[in-house]
C-alpha positions, 0 to 999 in steps of 0.5 A, a space after each residue: 650653226 656651220 662649222 666656219 661660224 663656229 670657228 669665227 665665234 671661237 676666234 672672236 671670243 679670244 679677240 673680244 677678251 683681248 681688246 676688253 684688256 687693252 681697249 684702245 688698240 685699233 688694231 684688235 679693234 679692226 679685227 674683232 670688228 672683220 670677225 662680227 661682220 663674218 659672223 653676220 654675213 653667214 647665211 642665215 644668221 641676220 635672219 635669226 637676228 632680225 626674229 630674236 627683236 620680234 621681226 621679219 626679214 625678206 630673204 632679199 634684204 637679207 642677201 642685201 644685209 649680208 653681203 654689206 656685212 661682208 664687204 665691211 669686213 674685208 674692209 675692217 681686215 684691210 684696215 687691220 693689215 694698213 694699222 699693224 704696219 703703221 700704214 697711211 690714214 690716206 690708203 685708208 679712205 681710199 679704201 673707205 670710198 670703195 667699199 663706200 661705192 660698191 655698198 651703194 652700187 649693190 644697194 641701188 641694183 637691188 632696188 632696181 630690182 622687180 620685185 617677181 625677180 628679187 625673189 628667187 635671185 636673191 636668196 637669203 644663202 650664199 648661192 648664186 642664182 641659177 641665170 643672170 635674168 636682168 643687168 641689176 641681178 649681174 651687177 650685184 653678184 658681180 661687184 660684191 664678187 669682185 670686191 671680195 676677191 681685191 679686198 682678200 688679195 690685197 690682204 694676202 699680200 700683206 699678209 705674206 710681205 709682213 710675214 717674210 719680215 717677222 719672225 718665228 711664229 708670227 711668220 708662221 702665223 701670217 702665211 697660214 694666214 695669207 693663204 687662207 685669203 688667197 683661198 678666199 680671194 681665188 674663190 670669189 675671183 672665180 664666182 665672178 666669172 661665173 656670174 658672167 658666163 650666165 650673165 652671158 646665157 651660158 651654164 655653169 655645172 654643179 660638179 664645177 661651182 662645188 669645189 669652188 665653193 669649198 675654197 670658202 670654208 677652207 680659206 676661213 678656217 686658214 686664216 683665222 687659224 693663222 691669225 689666232 695662232 699668232 696671238 695664242 702661240 704668245 700666250 702660250 710663251 708667256 704662259 711657260 715664264 709663268 710656269 718657270 718662275 713659279 718653279 724657282 719661287 718654290 725651289 728658292 724657298 730653302 735658300 730664302 728661309 736660310 737668309 730670312 732667318 739670319 737677315 729678318 728686318 732685310 725682307 722687302 716690305 709686304 703688307 698683310 693684305 698684299 702677301 695674301 693677295 700675292 699668294 692668291 692671284 696667279 698674274 702676282 707670281 712674277 712679282 713674287 719671283 723677282 722679289 725671292 730673287 732680290 731677297 736672296 741676293 741682298 742677304 748673300 751680299 750681306 753674308 760676305 764678309 763670313 763668307 770673305 773670312 772662310 776662304 771663299 771662293 766665287 769660282 767654286 761649283 753649287 755642291 762645293 759653296 754649300 758648305 762654306 754658306 752653312 759655316 757663313 749662316 750659323 756665324 751670323 746667327 750666333 752673332 759672331 762678328 766678320 773680320 773682313 769687310 769684301 764682298 763675294 759673288 755667291 752662286 755666280 753664273 757660268 762665265 760667258 753667260 751674259 745678255 737676255 739670258 744673264 738673269 736666267 742664268 743667275 737664278 739657275 745657279 740661285 736654284 742649283 745652291 738652294 738643292 745643294 744646301 737642302 740635300 746637305 742640311 734638309 730644312 723643315 719650312 719656317 712656321 708662318 713664312 710667306 710663300 
C-alpha cells in the first residue's frame, strides 16, 4: 500500500465515522464518496478488488476503471464545495454533464484502440506511455488530464475563496487543502502538456517527469490533511470543553454536597438507572455538569434569607463569603427560621463579565467558593451520593 493510499484510507475512516453519526448530511456524503473513489483510483487497487471476487482483469480495463473512479472523485469533490456553500443545483447538473461527457470519451477511445496497441498503451499503473502511436490513445490521456486539471483548479479556487470568508481553524484548513489541490491541478495540467508533446512525436525526459509525478502525493496529503484538520480541530475543541466540564463538575462537589445536605428535596429528579448511565457514559458529562450547576444555584437561592440575616455582601470575594455561607448552612440544618425574605447573589461573576462567557464566569466563581469552603472546612464525601 502506498503512503498516499494509507492517508486517504485514514481520512475515509474519519469521514465514514462522521457520516454514520449524521447520515443525512449531503456534504459529508460527497466527501466520503470522493475519498472512496480516490482509493479505487489508486494504481493496483481495482485489480485487487476484482481478485477478491474471484476474477481477473486486463490492464487496459483496470486503467479505464481507475480513471473513471478518479473522474467521479473530482466530481464528488466539486459537489462538496457546491453543497457546503449552498451552490445551485444547476451548476451541479452542468458539472455532472461534463464528467459524463469526459467518461464517455475515455470509454470510446479505449474501445476504439486495437488490442495490439492497448496492451502497452494503457498500463494498469498511473504512468503515461512513452509514445502516443494513434489519436485514440492521445485523446484518452488528454481528456483525463484536462478534466483533472479543471476540476482540481475549480476546487482550489473555491477552497481559497471559502477560506478567506471563514475564521479560525476552517480558514487554515481550507487554505492547506486549496494548496494541495493547486499541486494536483498543476500536475494534471503539466501531464496534459506531456501528452501533447508525445502525441506530436516529441519526448519527455524522466528527469522532468519525476518531479511532476511527485506533486501528486504531496498535493493529496495536503488536501486530505487540510480537510481533515477542520473536523479534527473541532473535535479537539469539543474535547477541551468536555474536560473542562468534567473538571468543574468534580471541583463543585464539596459545595454541592453541603447544599444537598441542607436541601435534600430540591435535587433534580433522576432515576437510579439514569444516574448509573450518566456516570458511565462520557457523553453524559455535560448533562451532569449543568445539573450540578443548576442544583447549586437553586440551593444558594434558598439559602439567601439566612445569608441576608447575616449581612452577606455579594461583592465580597469567595474567601470572605465562605464563612457566612457556612453559618447559613448551619442555621438551615438546625431548622432556624430566617427573618429576611431577600434574595442575594452568591459567588457573582466579576463586573463586566457578560455575553457568551457569562455562564463560564459564573461557574468559575462557584468553583472558587467550593475551593474556599473545602479549605475552610474539609468535608468527607457523602456516602452513596451521586457523582
